[in-house]
FISE-849931 format. One record per residue (C-alpha): residue in one letter; x, y, z. Coordinates in Angstrom, 2 decimals, padded with zeros to 5 digits. Layout:
residues N
<atom "A" <X Y Z>>
...
end
This chain:
residues 96
<atom "M" <101.04 116.73 099.86>>
<atom "A" <097.26 116.64 100.11>>
<atom "E" <095.51 119.77 101.30>>
<atom "T" <094.24 119.44 104.84>>
<atom "S" <091.99 122.44 105.28>>
<atom "T" <089.31 120.68 107.35>>
<atom "V" <089.43 118.15 110.17>>
<atom "D" <087.63 115.69 107.88>>
<atom "D" <090.59 115.85 105.46>>
<atom "L" <093.06 114.68 108.13>>
<atom "T" <094.16 111.05 107.97>>
<atom "I" <097.06 108.82 108.91>>
<atom "K" <096.48 106.55 105.92>>
<atom "Y" <099.75 106.09 104.09>>
<atom "E" <100.49 104.35 100.81>>
<atom "E" <103.90 103.42 099.44>>
<atom "D" <104.55 101.72 096.10>>
<atom "G" <100.83 100.95 095.76>>
<atom "I" <100.64 099.26 099.18>>
<atom "E" <098.61 100.79 101.99>>
<atom "T" <101.29 100.58 104.69>>
<atom "V" <099.18 102.40 107.29>>
<atom "K" <095.50 101.48 107.17>>
<atom "E" <093.24 103.86 109.07>>
<atom "L" <090.40 101.87 110.64>>
<atom "D" <088.63 104.65 112.52>>
<atom "K" <089.07 108.20 113.73>>
<atom "K" <087.40 110.23 116.44>>
<atom "V" <087.72 113.99 116.59>>
<atom "L" <088.27 115.10 120.20>>
<atom "T" <088.60 118.85 119.52>>
<atom "K" <088.20 121.15 116.52>>
<atom "G" <089.30 124.68 115.82>>
<atom "A" <092.69 126.34 115.45>>
<atom "W" <094.02 123.26 117.25>>
<atom "A" <092.50 119.86 116.49>>
<atom "T" <093.00 116.67 118.47>>
<atom "I" <092.19 113.35 116.81>>
<atom "M" <092.41 109.76 118.01>>
<atom "Y" <093.02 107.13 115.33>>
<atom "R" <092.72 103.36 115.26>>
<atom "Y" <094.98 101.84 112.61>>
<atom "Q" <097.04 098.87 111.41>>
<atom "E" <100.50 098.74 109.84>>
<atom "W" <101.46 096.50 106.94>>
<atom "S" <104.31 094.05 107.56>>
<atom "A" <105.92 093.08 104.25>>
<atom "A" <107.92 090.35 106.02>>
<atom "K" <104.75 088.70 107.38>>
<atom "G" <102.51 089.64 104.47>>
<atom "E" <099.80 090.86 106.82>>
<atom "Y" <098.58 093.80 108.84>>
<atom "S" <099.49 094.26 112.50>>
<atom "A" <097.09 094.05 115.40>>
<atom "D" <095.14 097.25 115.97>>
<atom "K" <097.18 100.22 117.14>>
<atom "F" <096.11 103.63 118.42>>
<atom "T" <097.52 107.15 118.20>>
<atom "I" <096.51 110.62 119.33>>
<atom "R" <097.54 113.46 117.03>>
<atom "R" <097.46 117.24 117.56>>
<atom "Y" <097.23 119.55 114.58>>
<atom "Q" <097.50 123.33 114.29>>
<atom "K" <095.74 125.23 111.54>>
<atom "R" <098.04 127.76 109.88>>
<atom "D" <097.50 129.59 106.62>>
<atom "G" <094.26 127.66 106.14>>
<atom "N" <095.79 124.16 106.46>>
<atom "Y" <096.32 121.77 109.36>>
<atom "Q" <099.86 120.72 110.21>>
<atom "Q" <100.67 117.92 112.64>>
<atom "K" <102.42 119.27 115.73>>
<atom "S" <102.57 116.28 118.08>>
<atom "K" <101.57 112.66 118.47>>
<atom "F" <101.36 109.98 121.11>>
<atom "N" <101.34 106.33 120.06>>
<atom "I" <099.63 103.82 122.34>>
<atom "S" <101.88 100.80 122.07>>
<atom "S" <099.40 098.00 122.81>>
<atom "V" <095.83 097.11 123.67>>
<atom "D" <097.02 096.50 127.24>>
<atom "Q" <098.40 100.04 127.47>>
<atom "A" <095.12 101.40 126.07>>
<atom "K" <093.13 099.46 128.68>>
<atom "S" <095.39 100.76 131.47>>
<atom "M" <094.85 104.32 130.26>>
<atom "I" <091.07 103.78 130.18>>
<atom "T" <091.11 102.45 133.75>>
<atom "I" <093.17 105.38 135.01>>
<atom "L" <091.03 107.98 133.22>>
<atom "Q" <087.83 106.40 134.52>>
<atom "D" <089.25 106.48 138.06>>
<atom "W" <090.34 110.12 137.72>>
<atom "T" <086.98 111.24 136.34>>
<atom "K" <084.68 109.55 138.87>>
<atom "D" <082.07 111.89 140.33>>
end
């Protein structure tokens, strides 16, 4: 397992049998410190279709212990429509 001692080291990229099955497209760090929260944009490889999925999104929480980050929780956003609904709700809740 790769060492994950800094937030920059964290990734959801995953390779299996020489195929990048989870392709990380972007990441945004929401919080740093003993607990880190990161939002990722990614695609998954479909061997049956021979192509990558539409963009997907996930929010991951990591805790730093003994100098390394360990994933503690995640929330997968299942579709672009769900992401847009969340954006609308958050914008409504945070209006001044």
